[in-house]
TORKOLVEX-377831 format. One record per residue: residue in three letters; x, y, z of N, C-alpha, C, O in turn. Coordinates in steps of 0.05 Angstrom, whole numbers, plus 5000, padded with zeros to 4 digits. Atoms other than C-alpha are relative to their C-alpha. Layout:
BEGIN
+--------+------+------+------+------+------+------+------+------+------+------+------+------+
| residu |  n_x |  n_y |  n_z | ca_x | ca_y | ca_z |  c_x |  c_y |  c_z |  o_x |  o_y |  o_z |
+--------+------+------+------+------+------+------+------+------+------+------+------+------+
|    ALA |    X |    Y |    Z |    X |    Y |    Z |    X |    Y |    Z |    X |    Y |    Z |
...
+--------+------+------+------+------+------+------+------+------+------+------+------+------+
# end
This chain:
BEGIN
+--------+------+------+------+------+------+------+------+------+------+------+------+------+
| residu |  n_x |  n_y |  n_z | ca_x | ca_y | ca_z |  c_x |  c_y |  c_z |  o_x |  o_y |  o_z |
+--------+------+------+------+------+------+------+------+------+------+------+------+------+
|    MET | 4983 | 4979 | 4991 | 5393 | 5578 | 9794 | 5024 | 5004 | 4981 | 5031 | 5027 | 4976 |
|    TYR | 4978 | 4998 | 5019 | 5451 | 5563 | 9746 | 4990 | 5016 | 4975 | 5005 | 5032 | 4964 |
|    ASP | 5011 | 4987 | 5024 | 5406 | 5587 | 9689 | 4998 | 5031 | 5005 | 5003 | 5046 | 4987 |
|    ASP | 5003 | 4971 | 4994 | 5394 | 5655 | 9724 | 5028 | 5013 | 4998 | 5030 | 5035 | 4987 |
|    ILE | 4973 | 4988 | 5002 | 5469 | 5668 | 9731 | 5009 | 5001 | 4972 | 5021 | 5021 | 4963 |
|    TYR | 4992 | 5001 | 5028 | 5482 | 5647 | 9660 | 4987 | 5022 | 4983 | 5000 | 5034 | 4966 |
|    ARG | 5015 | 4980 | 5015 | 5428 | 5694 | 9633 | 5009 | 5028 | 5006 | 5009 | 5046 | 4989 |
|    ARG | 4991 | 4973 | 4993 | 5455 | 5754 | 9671 | 5026 | 5008 | 4988 | 5033 | 5031 | 4987 |
|    GLY | 4974 | 4994 | 5012 | 5522 | 5749 | 9638 | 5022 | 5000 | 5020 | 5019 | 4990 | 5042 |
|    SER | 4976 | 5001 | 4983 | 5591 | 5758 | 9667 | 4997 | 5018 | 5024 | 4987 | 5040 | 5022 |
|    ILE | 5001 | 4984 | 4976 | 5597 | 5783 | 9738 | 5022 | 5021 | 4998 | 5020 | 5042 | 5011 |
|    ASN | 4978 | 4982 | 5002 | 5662 | 5818 | 9719 | 4997 | 5021 | 4978 | 5016 | 5037 | 4974 |
|    ARG | 5003 | 4980 | 5022 | 5634 | 5860 | 9662 | 4998 | 5028 | 5012 | 4987 | 5031 | 5035 |
|    PRO | 5002 | 4972 | 4989 | 5639 | 5936 | 9671 | 4971 | 5009 | 5000 | 4955 | 5000 | 4984 |
|    PRO | 5027 | 4990 | 4999 | 5576 | 5972 | 9691 | 4992 | 5016 | 4975 | 5009 | 5029 | 4963 |
|    THR | 5010 | 4985 | 5022 | 5533 | 6001 | 9636 | 4995 | 5029 | 5009 | 4982 | 5033 | 5029 |
|    PRO | 5004 | 4972 | 4992 | 5534 | 6078 | 9639 | 4970 | 5007 | 4999 | 4956 | 4998 | 4981 |
|    ASP | 5027 | 4991 | 5000 | 5468 | 6109 | 9657 | 4995 | 5021 | 4979 | 5014 | 5035 | 4971 |
|    ALA | 5007 | 4979 | 5020 | 5432 | 6154 | 9608 | 5006 | 5028 | 5012 | 5013 | 5046 | 4998 |
|    GLU | 4995 | 4974 | 4987 | 5439 | 6210 | 9660 | 5029 | 5008 | 4998 | 5036 | 5031 | 4994 |
|    ASP | 4971 | 4994 | 5003 | 5515 | 6204 | 9658 | 5006 | 5011 | 4973 | 5022 | 5030 | 4970 |
|    ASP | 4995 | 4991 | 5027 | 5514 | 6213 | 9583 | 4990 | 5029 | 4997 | 5003 | 5045 | 4984 |
|    GLN | 5012 | 4973 | 5003 | 5469 | 6275 | 9588 | 5018 | 5020 | 5015 | 5021 | 5043 | 5006 |
|    ILE | 4983 | 4982 | 4985 | 5514 | 6306 | 9641 | 5025 | 5007 | 4984 | 5033 | 5030 | 4983 |
|    GLN | 4976 | 4996 | 5016 | 5575 | 6297 | 9597 | 4994 | 5018 | 4976 | 5010 | 5035 | 4968 |
|    GLU | 5008 | 4984 | 5023 | 5538 | 6328 | 9537 | 4995 | 5029 | 5008 | 4999 | 5047 | 4992 |
|    LYS | 5007 | 4973 | 4992 | 5517 | 6388 | 9578 | 5024 | 5016 | 5010 | 5022 | 5040 | 5015 |
|    GLN | 4977 | 4985 | 4991 | 5588 | 6407 | 9599 | 5008 | 5020 | 4977 | 5012 | 5012 | 4954 |
|    LEU | 4995 | 4979 | 5019 | 5603 | 6473 | 9564 | 5029 | 5008 | 5001 | 5043 | 5005 | 5021 |
|    THR | 4973 | 4989 | 5001 | 5669 | 6501 | 9541 | 5000 | 5028 | 5013 | 4979 | 5040 | 5016 |
|    PHE | 4997 | 4973 | 4989 | 5695 | 6565 | 9572 | 4990 | 5021 | 4981 | 4977 | 5040 | 4989 |
|    GLN | 5010 | 4981 | 5020 | 5681 | 6601 | 9507 | 4970 | 5000 | 4998 | 4958 | 5022 | 4995 |
|    GLU | 5029 | 5001 | 5000 | 5609 | 6577 | 9507 | 4988 | 5013 | 5024 | 4967 | 5027 | 5022 |
|    ILE | 5010 | 4987 | 4976 | 5599 | 6600 | 9578 | 5002 | 5031 | 4997 | 4983 | 5045 | 5004 |
|    ILE | 4997 | 4971 | 5004 | 5626 | 6669 | 9561 | 4979 | 5010 | 4981 | 4967 | 5031 | 4986 |
|    ASP | 5020 | 4992 | 5020 | 5581 | 6673 | 9500 | 4973 | 5002 | 5012 | 4958 | 5021 | 5007 |
|    ILE | 5027 | 5000 | 4987 | 5520 | 6655 | 9541 | 4997 | 5024 | 5019 | 4977 | 5038 | 5019 |
|    LYS | 5000 | 4977 | 4982 | 5538 | 6708 | 9594 | 4997 | 5026 | 4985 | 4983 | 5044 | 4993 |
|    LEU | 5002 | 4976 | 5016 | 5548 | 6761 | 9540 | 4972 | 5004 | 4989 | 4962 | 5026 | 4989 |
|    ILE | 5027 | 4999 | 5012 | 5481 | 6745 | 9508 | 4980 | 5007 | 5022 | 4963 | 5025 | 5019 |
|    GLU | 5020 | 4996 | 4978 | 5442 | 6741 | 9574 | 5001 | 5029 | 5011 | 4980 | 5040 | 5019 |
|    SER | 4997 | 4973 | 4989 | 5470 | 6808 | 9598 | 4993 | 5022 | 4980 | 4989 | 5045 | 4988 |
|    GLY | 5004 | 4980 | 5020 | 5458 | 6843 | 9532 | 5026 | 5013 | 4991 | 5025 | 5030 | 4973 |
|    GLU | 4974 | 4988 | 5007 | 5532 | 6860 | 9528 | 5008 | 4993 | 4971 | 5021 | 5009 | 4958 |
|    LYS | 4992 | 5007 | 5027 | 5540 | 6823 | 9462 | 4988 | 5019 | 4980 | 5002 | 5027 | 4961 |
|    GLU | 5012 | 4981 | 5018 | 5491 | 6869 | 9427 | 5013 | 5028 | 5002 | 5017 | 5042 | 4982 |
|    ARG | 4986 | 4975 | 4996 | 5525 | 6930 | 9458 | 5027 | 5000 | 4986 | 5035 | 5020 | 4974 |
|    LEU | 4974 | 5003 | 5013 | 5592 | 6905 | 9433 | 4998 | 5001 | 4970 | 5014 | 5014 | 4956 |
|    LYS | 5004 | 5000 | 5029 | 5565 | 6893 | 9363 | 4993 | 5028 | 4991 | 5003 | 5037 | 4969 |
|    GLU | 5007 | 4973 | 5008 | 5536 | 6963 | 9361 | 5025 | 5018 | 5001 | 5029 | 5035 | 4984 |
|    LEU | 4975 | 4985 | 4998 | 5602 | 6993 | 9385 | 5018 | 4994 | 4976 | 5030 | 5012 | 4964 |
|    LEU | 4984 | 5008 | 5023 | 5638 | 6954 | 9331 | 4990 | 5013 | 4974 | 5005 | 5024 | 4958 |
|    ARG | 5011 | 4988 | 5024 | 5590 | 6979 | 9277 | 5007 | 5030 | 4999 | 5016 | 5040 | 4978 |
|    GLU | 4994 | 4972 | 4999 | 5600 | 7051 | 9300 | 5029 | 5006 | 4993 | 5035 | 5024 | 4977 |
|    ARG | 4972 | 4995 | 5004 | 5675 | 7047 | 9302 | 5009 | 4994 | 4971 | 5025 | 5008 | 4960 |
|    LEU | 4992 | 5007 | 5028 | 5680 | 7013 | 9233 | 4989 | 5021 | 4981 | 5002 | 5026 | 4960 |
|    ILE | 5011 | 4978 | 5017 | 5636 | 7068 | 9203 | 5018 | 5025 | 5003 | 5025 | 5038 | 4984 |
|    GLU | 4983 | 4976 | 4994 | 5677 | 7123 | 9237 | 5027 | 4999 | 4986 | 5037 | 5019 | 4977 |
|    CYS | 4973 | 5002 | 5011 | 5743 | 7097 | 9211 | 5000 | 4996 | 4970 | 5022 | 4994 | 4958 |
|    GLY | 5001 | 5003 | 5029 | 5719 | 7087 | 9140 | 5001 | 4972 | 4990 | 5001 | 4967 | 4966 |
|    TRP | 4998 | 5029 | 5007 | 5723 | 7011 | 9141 | 4976 | 4992 | 4983 | 4979 | 4978 | 4963 |
|    ARG | 5025 | 5008 | 5014 | 5651 | 7003 | 9119 | 5000 | 5010 | 4971 | 4993 | 4996 | 4953 |
|    ASP | 4999 | 4988 | 5027 | 5659 | 7050 | 9059 | 5021 | 4985 | 4983 | 5017 | 4981 | 4959 |
|    GLU | 4979 | 5015 | 5014 | 5723 | 7013 | 9040 | 4989 | 4973 | 4990 | 4994 | 4964 | 4967 |
|    MET | 5012 | 5026 | 5008 | 5685 | 6946 | 9039 | 4979 | 5003 | 4978 | 4977 | 4987 | 4960 |
|    LYS | 5020 | 4994 | 5021 | 5629 | 6977 | 8998 | 5014 | 5004 | 4974 | 5005 | 4994 | 4953 |
|    ALA | 4985 | 4994 | 5024 | 5679 | 7002 | 8948 | 5011 | 4974 | 4987 | 5011 | 4971 | 4963 |
|    LEU | 4990 | 5025 | 5010 | 5710 | 6933 | 8942 | 4978 | 4984 | 4987 | 4982 | 4972 | 4966 |
|    CYS | 5023 | 5014 | 5011 | 5641 | 6903 | 8930 | 4993 | 5011 | 4972 | 4988 | 4997 | 4953 |
|    ARG | 5007 | 4987 | 5025 | 5625 | 6954 | 8876 | 5020 | 4994 | 4978 | 5012 | 4988 | 4955 |
|    ALA | 4980 | 5005 | 5019 | 5691 | 6945 | 8841 | 4999 | 4971 | 4990 | 5002 | 4965 | 4966 |
|    PHE | 5002 | 5028 | 5007 | 5684 | 6869 | 8842 | 4976 | 4995 | 4982 | 4977 | 4980 | 4963 |
|    ALA | 5025 | 5004 | 5016 | 5612 | 6873 | 8815 | 5004 | 5012 | 4972 | 4994 | 5001 | 4952 |
|    GLN | 4995 | 4988 | 5027 | 5634 | 6920 | 8758 | 5018 | 4982 | 4984 | 5014 | 4979 | 4960 |
|    LYS | 4981 | 5016 | 5014 | 5692 | 6875 | 8740 | 4988 | 4974 | 4990 | 4992 | 4965 | 4968 |
|    LYS | 5011 | 5026 | 5006 | 5653 | 6810 | 8741 | 4973 | 5002 | 4986 | 4965 | 4983 | 4973 |
|    GLY | 5027 | 4996 | 5012 | 5586 | 6838 | 8717 | 4980 | 4996 | 5022 | 4980 | 4976 | 5036 |
|    ARG | 5019 | 4999 | 4977 | 5530 | 6855 | 8765 | 4984 | 4974 | 5002 | 4978 | 4965 | 5024 |
|    ASP | 5017 | 5024 | 5000 | 5488 | 6794 | 8745 | 5015 | 4975 | 5006 | 5003 | 4954 | 5010 |
|    ASN | 4984 | 5024 | 4997 | 5546 | 6746 | 8753 | 5012 | 4998 | 5028 | 5028 | 4980 | 5034 |
|    VAL | 4989 | 5000 | 4973 | 5562 | 6762 | 8826 | 4980 | 4987 | 5020 | 4956 | 4994 | 5020 |
|    THR | 5017 | 5013 | 4980 | 5535 | 6718 | 8882 | 5009 | 5010 | 5028 | 5031 | 5021 | 5031 |
|    LEU | 4993 | 4993 | 4972 | 5534 | 6730 | 8957 | 5025 | 4984 | 5009 | 5042 | 4995 | 5023 |
|    ASP | 4977 | 5016 | 4993 | 5584 | 6673 | 8965 | 5026 | 5012 | 4989 | 5046 | 5012 | 5002 |
|    ASP | 4976 | 4986 | 5012 | 5632 | 6709 | 8917 | 5009 | 5023 | 5017 | 5032 | 5026 | 5023 |
|    LEU | 4994 | 4976 | 4984 | 5628 | 6772 | 8959 | 5011 | 4992 | 5027 | 5030 | 5004 | 5037 |
|    VAL | 4990 | 5009 | 4974 | 5638 | 6734 | 9024 | 5028 | 4990 | 4998 | 5045 | 4996 | 5015 |
|    GLN | 4973 | 5010 | 5005 | 5699 | 6699 | 8996 | 5020 | 5023 | 4996 | 5043 | 5022 | 5006 |
|    LEU | 4982 | 4977 | 5005 | 5728 | 6765 | 8973 | 5004 | 5017 | 5025 | 5027 | 5024 | 5032 |
|    LEU | 4999 | 4981 | 4978 | 5711 | 6807 | 9034 | 5010 | 4989 | 5026 | 5023 | 5004 | 5042 |
|    THR | 4993 | 5010 | 4973 | 5723 | 6761 | 9093 | 5029 | 5003 | 5007 | 5035 | 5015 | 5027 |
|    PRO | 4971 | 4997 | 4993 | 5799 | 6757 | 9091 | 5009 | 5030 | 5000 | 5023 | 5038 | 5018 |
|    LYS | 4992 | 4972 | 5002 | 5807 | 6830 | 9069 | 4987 | 5016 | 5023 | 5000 | 5033 | 5035 |
|    GLY | 5014 | 4986 | 4979 | 5755 | 6855 | 9119 | 5012 | 4996 | 5027 | 5017 | 5014 | 5042 |
|    ARG | 4988 | 5007 | 4974 | 5785 | 6819 | 9178 | 5028 | 5013 | 5003 | 5035 | 5023 | 5024 |
|    ALA | 4973 | 4990 | 4999 | 5855 | 6841 | 9161 | 5001 | 5030 | 5002 | 5021 | 5042 | 5012 |
|    SER | 4999 | 4971 | 5001 | 5836 | 6914 | 9153 | 4986 | 5014 | 5023 | 4984 | 5038 | 5023 |
|    VAL | 5012 | 4988 | 4976 | 5800 | 6925 | 9219 | 5023 | 5013 | 5016 | 5043 | 5000 | 5022 |
|    PRO | 4978 | 4986 | 4987 | 5842 | 6978 | 9254 | 5006 | 4988 | 5028 | 4989 | 4979 | 5042 |
|    ASP | 4991 | 5011 | 4975 | 5883 | 6955 | 9314 | 4986 | 5015 | 5024 | 4981 | 5003 | 5044 |
|    SER | 5013 | 4985 | 4978 | 5852 | 7011 | 9356 | 4972 | 4990 | 5006 | 4963 | 4989 | 5029 |
|    VAL | 5027 | 5011 | 4996 | 5782 | 6982 | 9345 | 5002 | 4973 | 5014 | 4986 | 4968 | 5032 |
|    LYS | 4996 | 5026 | 4987 | 5806 | 6912 | 9363 | 5007 | 5003 | 5029 | 4996 | 4989 | 5046 |
|    ALA | 4991 | 4996 | 4973 | 5840 | 6938 | 9425 | 4977 | 5010 | 5018 | 4974 | 5001 | 5041 |
|    GLU | 5022 | 4990 | 4984 | 5778 | 6976 | 9448 | 4980 | 4978 | 5006 | 4970 | 4976 | 5029 |
|    LEU | 5019 | 5022 | 4995 | 5733 | 6916 | 9439 | 5012 | 4980 | 5020 | 4997 | 4970 | 5038 |
|    LEU | 4987 | 5018 | 4981 | 5783 | 6871 | 9475 | 4999 | 5010 | 5028 | 4994 | 4995 | 5047 |
|    GLN | 5001 | 4988 | 4973 | 5785 | 6919 | 9533 | 4972 | 4999 | 5012 | 4969 | 4993 | 5035 |
|    ARG | 5028 | 5002 | 4990 | 5709 | 6921 | 9538 | 4993 | 4972 | 5008 | 4979 | 4968 | 5028 |
|    ILE | 5006 | 5028 | 4994 | 5706 | 6845 | 9537 | 5014 | 4993 | 5027 | 5002 | 4979 | 5044 |
|    ARG | 4986 | 5006 | 4975 | 5759 | 6840 | 9592 | 4986 | 5013 | 5024 | 4984 | 5001 | 5045 |
|    SER | 5014 | 4987 | 4978 | 5722 | 6891 | 9634 | 4974 | 4985 | 5007 | 4968 | 4981 | 5031 |
|    PHE | 5024 | 5016 | 4996 | 5658 | 6851 | 9625 | 5006 | 4975 | 5015 | 4992 | 4968 | 5035 |
|    LEU | 4992 | 5026 | 4987 | 5692 | 6786 | 9645 | 5008 | 5005 | 5029 | 5001 | 4989 | 5047 |
|    ALA | 4992 | 4994 | 4972 | 5722 | 6819 | 9707 | 4976 | 5007 | 5017 | 4974 | 4998 | 5040 |
|    SER | 5024 | 4993 | 4984 | 5655 | 6848 | 9729 | 4981 | 4977 | 5003 | 4966 | 4976 | 5023 |
|    ALA | 5017 | 5023 | 4998 | 5619 | 6783 | 9715 | 5013 | 4977 | 5016 | 5000 | 4957 | 5021 |
|    ALA | 4985 | 5019 | 4984 | 5672 | 6745 | 9755 | 5001 | 4972 | 4987 | 4995 | 4952 | 4999 |
|    ILE | 4998 | 5026 | 5014 | 5682 | 6692 | 9702 | 5029 | 4992 | 5000 | 5036 | 4971 | 4988 |
+--------+------+------+------+------+------+------+------+------+------+------+------+------+
# end
């Protein structure tokens, strides 16, 4: 009997967490992840992306980004430009130059979606 107690270890040790407890903790999603899932499932994310494309074309943003790409390629040499170069150049300029009215419209659409989805 003494051997059985000795083999089991300390009576005061903390319980070993179950594998299920670990899986439950891993499955907890952030609020942002939940919103993203709801946007995708409802199809609203694609509608928002299409609206953004339309608005950026309407305001000339897309043409401005194309012009930046062309000027950069001419300056550096067409064969010396990589996609990474263009991404590094365009990302900060592109984000900064999106008109406030476009941002506001998208934000309003997202808020309306969240209100109607009761999130």
